[in-house]
MILO-427284 format. One line per 3 residues: their letters; for each residue x, z, y of C-alpha. Coordinates in pm, whole numbers, always signed. Layout:
! MILO-427284
A	X,Z,Y; ... $
END
This chain:
! MILO-427284
MGD	-2847,+1800,-3124; -2892,+1587,-2813; -2631,+1413,-2604 $
YEI	-2651,+1687,-2339; -2574,+1965,-2588; -2285,+1764,-2732 $
MMD	-2146,+1706,-2382; -2171,+2079,-2293; -1998,+2178,-2618 $
QIK	-1720,+1931,-2541; -1679,+2074,-2191; -1655,+2427,-2330 $
YNK	-1403,+2313,-2589; -1193,+2142,-2323; -1194,+2456,-2109 $
VLY	-1077,+2669,-2402; -810,+2412,-2487; -692,+2398,-2125 $
RSM	-665,+2777,-2101; -471,+2790,-2428; -233,+2521,-2306 $
IKY	-172,+2706,-1980; -107,+3029,-2170; +146,+2864,-2401 $
IYF	+313,+2690,-2107; +362,+3031,-1943; +488,+3172,-2273 $
FLI	+749,+2905,-2342; +849,+2873,-1976; +935,+3243,-1961 $
LGM	+1114,+3227,-2295; +1311,+2928,-2165; +1421,+3129,-1862 $
YAI	+1513,+3415,-2096; +1727,+3176,-2306; +1909,+3065,-1989 $
VLN	+1987,+3429,-1910; +2126,+3482,-2260; +2348,+3174,-2234 $
SSG	+2490,+3273,-1896; +2828,+3439,-1875; +2840,+3815,-1897 $
KYE	+3060,+4111,-1973; +2906,+4184,-2315; +2754,+3943,-2565 $
DGM	+2659,+4106,-2896; +2420,+3897,-3108; +2235,+4195,-3256 $
VYF	+2169,+4338,-2910; +2027,+4001,-2806; +1816,+3968,-3120 $
SNA	+1670,+4319,-3104; +1598,+4276,-2733; +1431,+3940,-2803 $
LVI	+1190,+4113,-3042; +1076,+4341,-2759; +1056,+4054,-2508 $
VYS	+857,+3814,-2729; +615,+4076,-2863; +548,+4218,-2516 $
LFN	+504,+3876,-2357; +263,+3764,-2629; +45,+4070,-2572 $
VLK	+57,+4033,-2195; -88,+3681,-2221; -350,+3741,-2491 $
DEN	-710,+3864,-2436; -801,+3650,-2133; -1154,+3791,-2152 $
KAY	-998,+4121,-2044; -798,+3982,-1756; -688,+4325,-1636 $
SAR	-665,+4627,-1862; -461,+4937,-1933; -321,+4767,-2244 $
KTF	-197,+4467,-2044; -38,+4706,-1795; +141,+4884,-2082 $
YLF	+291,+4556,-2201; +385,+4451,-1848; +584,+4773,-1821 $
MFF	+748,+4717,-2160; +829,+4354,-2075; +1003,+4428,-1745 $
FMG	+1143,+4780,-1792; +1221,+4777,-2165; +1296,+4406,-2206 $
IAP	+1416,+4216,-1900; +1599,+4498,-1719; +1807,+4626,-2015 $
ILQ	+1935,+4283,-2123; +2053,+4208,-1768; +2215,+4551,-1745 $
YKN	+2383,+4507,-2084; +2522,+4159,-2010; +2673,+4271,-1682 $
GDE	+2793,+4612,-1800; +2576,+4800,-1548; +2563,+5178,-1584 $
TVG	+2242,+5308,-1424; +2253,+5664,-1563; +2504,+5832,-1339 $
GYV	+2791,+5611,-1455; +2746,+5697,-1822; +2835,+5423,-2073 $
IYE	+2570,+5320,-2326; +2727,+5193,-2650; +2628,+4860,-2804 $
STY	+2516,+5042,-3120; +2286,+5254,-2901; +2139,+4942,-2743 $
ILT	+2056,+4807,-3089; +1910,+5138,-3209; +1707,+5183,-2890 $
NVI	+1570,+4827,-2911; +1465,+4882,-3273; +1293,+5209,-3181 $
IFF	+1114,+5038,-2889; +998,+4754,-3114; +847,+5003,-3359 $
ILI	+691,+5185,-3062; +511,+4860,-2976; +383,+4823,-3333 $
LFD	+273,+5187,-3352; +106,+5167,-3011; -105,+4871,-3123 $
LSY	-196,+5038,-3452; -309,+5350,-3264; -485,+5151,-2992 $
YYY	-691,+4930,-3223; -764,+5213,-3467; -930,+5425,-3199 $
YKR	-1080,+5124,-3019; -1259,+4994,-3330; -1376,+5336,-3444 $
GIF	-1561,+5384,-3117; -1519,+5761,-3136; -1577,+5782,-2761 $
NCL	-1951,+5733,-2815; -1981,+6101,-2899; -1776,+6204,-2595 $
YKK	-1913,+5980,-2323; -2245,+5817,-2247; -2260,+5461,-2126 $
IST	-2187,+5464,-1754; -2397,+5221,-1557; -2542,+5179,-1211 $
DGF	-2887,+5292,-1327; -2843,+5653,-1223; -2689,+5549,-897 $
ERR	-2970,+5306,-817; -3228,+5579,-870; -3063,+5794,-605 $
KEE	-3107,+5558,-313; -3249,+5841,-104; -2915,+6018,-143 $
RKL	-2707,+5722,-25; -2698,+5832,+337; -2567,+6173,+235 $
WQL	-2316,+6009,-1; -2192,+5777,+275; -2156,+6069,+513 $
VLL	-1961,+6275,+260; -1719,+5988,+191; -1667,+5931,+563 $
LIS	-1607,+6302,+634; -1361,+6337,+346; -1177,+6026,+457 $
VFS	-1158,+6142,+819; -1033,+6484,+706; -760,+6323,+493 $
FLY	-662,+6092,+778; -644,+6371,+1037; -453,+6599,+802 $
TLY	-203,+6318,+737; -147,+6288,+1114; -108,+6666,+1140 $
YNR	+130,+6686,+843; +357,+6422,+999; +305,+6543,+1356 $
NQL	+678,+6595,+1416; +781,+6267,+1253; +505,+6013,+1302 $
YML	+740,+5732,+1201; +690,+5859,+845; +349,+5688,+859 $
VFR	+538,+5357,+854; +879,+5426,+697; +976,+5618,+385 $
GIE	+1289,+5732,+565; +1505,+5677,+871; +1882,+5664,+847 $
GMD	+2039,+5980,+986; +1712,+6173,+1016; +1602,+6468,+805 $
VGA	+1278,+6369,+637; +1264,+6710,+474; +1154,+6859,+804 $
VES	+795,+6773,+725; +799,+6969,+402; +577,+7272,+444 $
GDF	+650,+7457,+123; +694,+7431,-247; +319,+7409,-309 $
LSP	+170,+7243,+0; +393,+6935,-6; +294,+6819,-360 $
LYH	-70,+6900,-280; -56,+6680,+27; +120,+6385,-139 $
TFI	-74,+6386,-466; -422,+6493,-352; -498,+6512,+21 $
RPL	-330,+6191,+139; -479,+5962,-133; -834,+6079,-51 $
TVV	-872,+5799,+204; -794,+5541,-65; -1029,+5708,-314 $
CCI	-1316,+5710,-62; -1248,+5349,+34; -1257,+5224,-326 $
NYW	-1567,+5427,-410; -1760,+5283,-119; -1640,+4927,-172 $
CFG	-1777,+4950,-528; -2130,+5045,-421; -2163,+5046,-44 $
QKR	-2364,+4792,+152; -2271,+4853,+517; -1988,+4623,+616 $
ILK	-1886,+4829,+920; -1839,+5140,+705; -1634,+4938,+455 $
YIL	-1400,+4832,+734; -1374,+5185,+877; -1286,+5339,+540 $
FLL	-1036,+5062,+470; -870,+5110,+809; -840,+5488,+755 $
AFI	-687,+5429,+412; -452,+5158,+535; -313,+5371,+820 $
SCF	-279,+5699,+632; -133,+5527,+321; +54,+5242,+485 $
PTS	+234,+5045,+210; +582,+5065,+365; +561,+5445,+391 $
LAR	+502,+5491,+18; +724,+5491,-285; +684,+5151,-448 $
LRA	+505,+5260,-765; +280,+5484,-557; +194,+5186,-335 $
AAY	+105,+4993,-651; -117,+5279,-769; -315,+5264,-444 $
YIP	-325,+4895,-362; -373,+4733,-703; -721,+4894,-735 $
MLL	-799,+4798,-376; -695,+4436,-429; -899,+4410,-749 $
ILY	-1205,+4532,-557; -1150,+4331,-239; -1058,+4001,-410 $
PAL	-1283,+3929,-712; -1079,+3616,-799; -799,+3847,-916 $
RWK	-1028,+3978,-1189; -1028,+3650,-1382; -795,+3469,-1620 $
NRY	-427,+3571,-1587; -431,+3632,-1212; -381,+4008,-1255 $
ILL	-62,+3936,-1450; +58,+3702,-1175; -34,+3961,-911 $
FSW	+166,+4229,-1088; +463,+4002,-1164; +492,+3859,-812 $
GLL	+437,+4206,-670; +729,+4333,-873; +955,+4041,-780 $
LVF	+859,+4005,-411; +672,+4308,-278; +887,+4576,-442 $
PFL	+1215,+4443,-290; +1038,+4409,+46; +915,+4771,+37 $
NNF	+1266,+4886,-49; +1368,+4778,+304; +1175,+5076,+441 $
RNW	+1323,+5336,+208; +1598,+5432,+453; +1552,+5218,+763 $
GEG	+1839,+5205,+1010; +1977,+5015,+1305; +2090,+4665,+1218 $
YEL	+1875,+4644,+905; +1738,+4300,+825; +1421,+4247,+627 $
NLS	+1478,+4090,+286; +1184,+3863,+202; +1333,+3678,-95 $
PDF	+1297,+3766,-465; +1568,+4006,-576; +1647,+3963,-945 $
DMF	+1950,+4190,-906; +1711,+4482,-865; +1668,+4481,-1245 $
RSM	+2033,+4590,-1263; +1990,+4876,-1017; +1908,+5243,-1068 $
NFD	+1546,+5167,-984; +1531,+5025,-1338; +1717,+5308,-1512 $
SYQ	+1418,+5377,-1740; +1567,+5208,-2047; +1916,+5352,-2013 $
SFA	+1785,+5706,-1960; +1594,+5670,-2287; +1904,+5530,-2458 $
FVI	+2113,+5814,-2312; +1887,+6075,-2471; +1902,+5893,-2806 $
QND	+2279,+5848,-2791; +2337,+6219,-2724; +2048,+6335,-2945 $
IIT	+1911,+6566,-2673; +1614,+6772,-2796; +1464,+7072,-2614 $
YGQ	+1195,+7155,-2874; +908,+7145,-2628; +1069,+7320,-2333 $
QLL	+998,+7031,-2095; +630,+7032,-2189; +599,+7377,-2032 $
LVF	+694,+7217,-1702; +428,+6947,-1749; +140,+7186,-1827 $
FFW	+237,+7449,-1570; +359,+7222,-1288; +120,+7395,-1049 $
IPR	+313,+7725,-1060; +553,+7742,-761; +922,+7797,-832 $
SIW	+908,+8100,-603; +691,+8269,-867; +842,+8111,-1180 $
ESK	+1213,+8140,-1101; +1324,+8001,-1441; +1092,+7701,-1411 $
PYM	+1261,+7399,-1578; +1363,+7102,-1370; +1224,+6754,-1427 $
SGR	+1374,+6595,-1736; +1592,+6337,-1563; +1745,+6595,-1334 $
MVA	+1790,+6843,-1619; +1979,+6588,-1830; +2193,+6484,-1534 $
HDY	+2296,+6844,-1463; +2362,+6933,-1826; +2588,+6628,-1873 $
NLW	+2751,+6638,-1527; +2630,+6295,-1420; +2721,+6201,-1064 $
FDQ	+2361,+6099,-985; +2081,+6343,-1069; +1773,+6148,-952 $
ISM	+1739,+5949,-1273; +1396,+5886,-1422; +1298,+5976,-1776 $
NYF	+1036,+5741,-1915; +740,+5847,-2125; +908,+5780,-2461 $
GEG	+1229,+5947,-2347; +1020,+6256,-2278; +886,+6238,-2631 $
YLN	+1237,+6225,-2778; +1360,+6492,-2539; +1092,+6734,-2659 $
FGL	+1074,+6672,-3035; +1313,+6389,-3128; +1176,+6088,-3316 $
IGV	+871,+6293,-3418; +803,+6339,-3046; +826,+5963,-2988 $
LIF	+578,+5913,-3274; +330,+6170,-3136; +361,+6049,-2776 $
TIF	+306,+5685,-2881; -6,+5762,-3086; -149,+5966,-2800 $
LGY	-74,+5687,-2551; -253,+5436,-2774; -548,+5674,-2793 $
ITS	-582,+5738,-2419; -529,+5369,-2334; -795,+5258,-2581 $
MFD	-1034,+5521,-2444; -1019,+5385,-2089; -1034,+5021,-2202 $
KMF	-1321,+5088,-2442; -1529,+5265,-2179; -1479,+4997,-1917 $
WDY	-1488,+4676,-2118; -1733,+4769,-2398; -1958,+5036,-2253 $
NKG	-1975,+4883,-1905; -1901,+4518,-1991; -1640,+4507,-1713 $
NIK	-1904,+4582,-1450; -1730,+4663,-1120; -2040,+4847,-992 $
SLF	-1998,+5116,-1254; -1951,+5482,-1172; -1648,+5471,-1401 $
TPF	-1480,+5181,-1217; -1279,+5389,-962; -1140,+5606,-1245 $
YLF	-1046,+5300,-1449; -882,+5111,-1163; -681,+5414,-1056 $
FIG	-574,+5467,-1418; -445,+5109,-1429; -272,+5153,-1094 $
IYF	-101,+5478,-1195; -3,+5352,-1542; +337,+5214,-1436 $
FFM	+409,+5533,-1241; +321,+5746,-1544; +523,+5536,-1789 $
RGD	+838,+5526,-1578; +846,+5905,-1548; +932,+6175,-1516 $
LMY	+644,+6310,-1724; +585,+6614,-1504; +562,+6406,-1188 $
GFQ	+354,+6136,-1356; +118,+6388,-1516; +81,+6584,-1192 $
YTI	+13,+6271,-991; -229,+6120,-1248; -435,+6438,-1280 $
MLL	-457,+6499,-905; -545,+6138,-828; -818,+6120,-1092 $
IA	-959,+6452,-970; -961,+6315,-615 $
END
């Protein structure tokens, strides 16, 4: 081996060593901040709650930082959700005695039990994920998706461009028409003292607009940015998407579902190393509090541009406590809520006994003062079939997550110019939304967005 080969090997080794050092610096820096939180004064300080929570935190953080060769993936998104919603938020809520589920008290014993269940969920998820990933059973279901077929249809590109433009223009114009009486809804989620319900056009049309028609501009934009060549058309489609789905007019997780795929397409640098993790983390700490300013805008409001760590103690992060609430009260409906998920498309005017979303159902049954609580994915599993439901839901989640990751990273080698790329990026974007719940809303939104 010559001097040149030895030098190149040394350079590669140094790069690997540097990346490992950076990863461990992140790991221990975050754990150090976590230790500071634990040592701070609080209302409750039970060692077993801390220990069981630390298991969730450490395991999730380790899996967030591993697999740098897959810088962004559905699996990483799963562990980002678990780290923030099932790790960071609950320990802050516990220490300060916050009650995010309609004022209901969660016992310390329930915190410990819930943390143990969550930790075993993480183990089971990985077992399911890697089992299906390594078996490669998707070979018999899907062919390798590449740009070959697309490249052979160059004569159809003009028609394809026209179709995308027409669909996008239709979605944009319909969005203007839908909000014709309240055009400020294109910028704000709500205005203090004004009835935002005035734009609702019916039990069926409103969900169809929000989950299918309105996102079409974003879908067309991402599809063209993956394959399109004409810069002017890229800008037109982006402008239509940006106006019709303006970030401040959207619910925060919905904004993430739209703009994370767009950012990954528009800025290739985000697709390397741990930049996706930083994007998601800073988005959660900075962008989410900023977007909350536009939830109910009123006179005298001042924009908050600083990180808001107190948001982890608010009802926006009630996902853990709603799960713990179901466990504490052993609420099981034996599959009743699944009927709502599979038949969400039937209007209540036809199905008068149609169940309510799980969070609202629990709130009404237990007379909670706040009925807009969310029920996360695992809470839905327990709510339907108890611990067996959690087991089934976790295995299925590992399966579906491995399917998307396998298709994108193995079959397509992470190629952005793949016909599967828009599906994969939207799946990553919607993952947080789906995990936080409720299941009916997440399932409805995921299906409609992927169809779009």
